[in-house]
N, C-alpha and C positions, 0 to 999 in steps of 0.2 A: 945283601942287603946291606945296609950301613953301618958303620962299625959304633955308630952313635946312638942306634935304636937297638931295643931288647928283645932278642928273637924271639922270647916266647909270646911278649906282648905287643910288641909291635910299636912302642912308646918310646918317648927319648928319655934317659936318665933323667930321675928331679924331678919330673913334671908329673902333672898330678892324674892318677887314672882317672879316664873318659865314663864316666856311671851311666853313660845314654847307651853305650853299646852291649849290644848283648852278652852274655861268653857264647863262645863258638863250641864249647865244649857241649855234650849230652849234659839236660839238667836229670840231676839224680834224684830228685824227689817227685818226681811225676812219671807214672809208667806211660809209655806210648800207649794211644786204642788202636787197637785191631778194627781194621774196617774191611769187611768185604770187597772185593774188588765186584763192580755192578758196571756194567757199562753203560756209558753217557753216550747220549745222543747230541752231536752237537750238530749246531745249524752250521749251512756252508755261507762262509763270508759273502757278505752282500756288499754290492759295491756303491760307493759313497753316495751317491745320487739318491741312492734308495733307502738311506740311513738318515735322510734330514727330517728333524722333527716338521709337524703341518704347520703353518704359518698363525703365531696367535690373532694377529692384528683384525682379522674376519670376527671372531667368536668376542673380541673385548668390544669390538664395534655393537656386535649383536646384543650383549648384556648392556651395555650404555646406553643402544637404542630401547630397548623396552623398560630399565628403569627409566628414562627420560617420558618416555609415551606413558608409563605410568603414574609419572608424577602432574605431568599435564593433565590427565584423565581426571585424576582427585583434585586438585587446583578446578576446572572446569564445575565436577559434582559438587566442590564447596560452595562455588558462587552461584551454580542453581539454586541449590539449598537454601544459600540465605537469599537470595531472591525471592522463593516461597517464605521463606518466612514472614519474611518485608510484607507478600501480600496477605498473609494470616494474618497476621497482627492489625492492617488494616482492617480486612473486612470483619475481624471479630469486634474494630471499634462501632465500624458502622452499625455490624449487628445490634449492639448493646445502645447505639441511638436508637435504633427502629424499635428497640423493647421498650425503650424508656417513651416515646411516642405513642405507641400503643396502650400502654400503662394509662398515660393520660386522656389518650381519648377513650376508653374505659371509664376513666372517673369524669370526665365529663358527659358520657352519654348517661352513667350512674345517677349524676346531677340534674342532669335534663329529664329524668323518668319520675321525678319529685313527684309529689301529688301539689306542692305550695308552686313550681315549675311549669306544670302543665297546665294548673288554673293563671298564672303569669302569661304564659304564650298564648294560651287560650285569647284573655283579653286584649292583648298586642292585637290578633287577628279580627276582632271585632264579636269576636261570642262571649253572649252572656250568661250566668247561670239560671235555668230554668227555676222561676220561683210559682210556677203554677203545681195546684195540687194531681197527687199521681191519680192517675185512673186505672180502671180494670183493663187488660187486653182479653180478648176473647169475646167480644158478641153481645157484653151487659150484662154477662150472667155472673152474680157477685155468690160468693159460698152463701148458703143461710146457717143459721146459729142452730138451727135441730136439725139437720142433717148429720147420718151417721155416721161419726169419726173409728176407727180402730183405737182399742184400749190397749194396755201393758200387757195385757194377755193374750191380744192377737185375736178377740171376738168384739163383732159391732155392738152394737149399743145405740139404740136411740134417744136421743136426746143426753146423752154421753159427754161431749162437748161442752154443755151450755151449761152442765154442772159442774165442770172442770172450770168454766169461766168463768163461774158466778163466786167460787169459793175462792178461785185464787187471786180473785180481784179485795176478797174481804180478808183474808189473810197477810195482806201487803199494805 
């Protein structure tokens, strides 16, 4: 050793002690841990060509390709849904117009079935109202006044209808 260095620490005299170095002596405050000796199986050293990592580029390209494909498929799906939305709105608008037309036709038919509209249509087609007296249908037989009619009790009494017609006309 050189005479300028301290033989115990190996440092120059007057120099600051190196605090980063660990003391060389045994540590007095910690006990050493006793470990049982277990035989450890060690691998045989491999040649340097087999210890290489697998290349990362194919895996990275696979992940980027999957993400890109997913993004493109989502964009296509979004585009298709937007087109369907436009078609749906157009069909809804057309359906509303057809419903309004159907309601207008129903109102027109309801107005055409009213009696005054039917009479006007008949006059336009040359049909005139029948002003003749009503005629009995059924071979000219008219009901007689003295024919028996059932009463409220369910029995038939001869001349009951004549009495009822006479009393009904006198009460009014």
